[in-house]
C-alpha positions in Angstrom: -1.5 -0.6 5.6 -4.3 -2.7 4.6 -3.9 -5.3 1.9 -6.3 -7.5 -0.1 -6.0 -10.5 2.4 -7.8 -13.0 -0.2 -5.4 -12.1 -2.9 -2.4 -12.3 -0.4 -3.6 -15.7 0.8 -3.8 -17.0 -2.7 -0.3 -16.0 -3.6 1.2 -17.4 -0.4 -0.7 -20.7 -0.9 0.5 -21.1 -4.5 4.2 -20.9 -3.3 3.6 -22.6 0.1 0.9 -25.3 -0.2 1.7 -26.5 3.3 2.1 -23.5 5.8 5.2 -23.8 8.0 4.7 -23.5 11.8 6.4 -20.2 11.8 6.5 -17.5 9.2 9.7 -17.7 7.1 11.7 -14.9 5.3 10.7 -16.3 1.9 7.1 -15.7 2.9 7.9 -12.1 3.8 9.7 -11.6 0.6 7.0 -13.1 -1.5 4.4 -10.8 0.0 6.5 -7.6 -0.2 7.4 -8.3 -3.8 3.9 -9.2 -4.9 1.3 -6.7 -6.2 -1.9 -6.4 -4.0 -4.5 -3.8 -3.9 -4.0 -1.8 -0.6 -5.1 1.1 1.5 -2.3 3.1 3.2 -3.3 5.1 6.3 -1.0 7.7 7.4 -1.0 9.3 10.8 1.1 12.4 11.6 1.2 14.0 14.9 2.8 17.6 14.5 1.5 20.7 16.1 2.6 23.1 13.3 1.1 21.1 10.4 -1.8 22.6 8.5 -4.2 20.8 6.3 -3.3 23.0 3.2 0.4 22.1 3.7 -0.3 18.4 3.8 -2.5 18.6 0.7 0.0 20.7 -1.2 2.8 18.3 -0.3 0.7 15.2 -1.2 -0.4 16.6 -4.5 3.2 17.3 -5.6 4.8 14.2 -4.2 3.0 10.9 -3.5 -0.2 12.1 -5.1 1.6 12.9 -8.4 3.3 9.5 -8.4 -0.1 7.7 -7.8 -1.7 9.6 -10.7 1.3 8.7 -12.9 1.2 5.1 -12.1 -2.7 4.8 -12.3 -3.0 6.8 -15.5 -5.2 9.3 -13.4 -8.0 6.6 -13.2 -8.5 7.2 -9.6 -8.7 11.0 -9.4 -11.6 11.0 -7.0 -9.6 9.0 -4.5 -6.9 11.6 -4.4 -9.0 14.7 -3.7 
């Protein structure tokens, strides 16, 4: 999972102007509950898996959800 670190830093600094020595649960909660642009990299190691099966399941599951959320603005990223 790769998130927009600049935006994440801005959000954290707005809530925590002085950073604590150790990360606190509130910081984790803030990051998890905030909206950031992100890239998700999924690695699956399974011998019987085919690319066509993965693509079909992605299109009907996660891909369909992303299309619904983005209003199909990012169609080229899903193909």
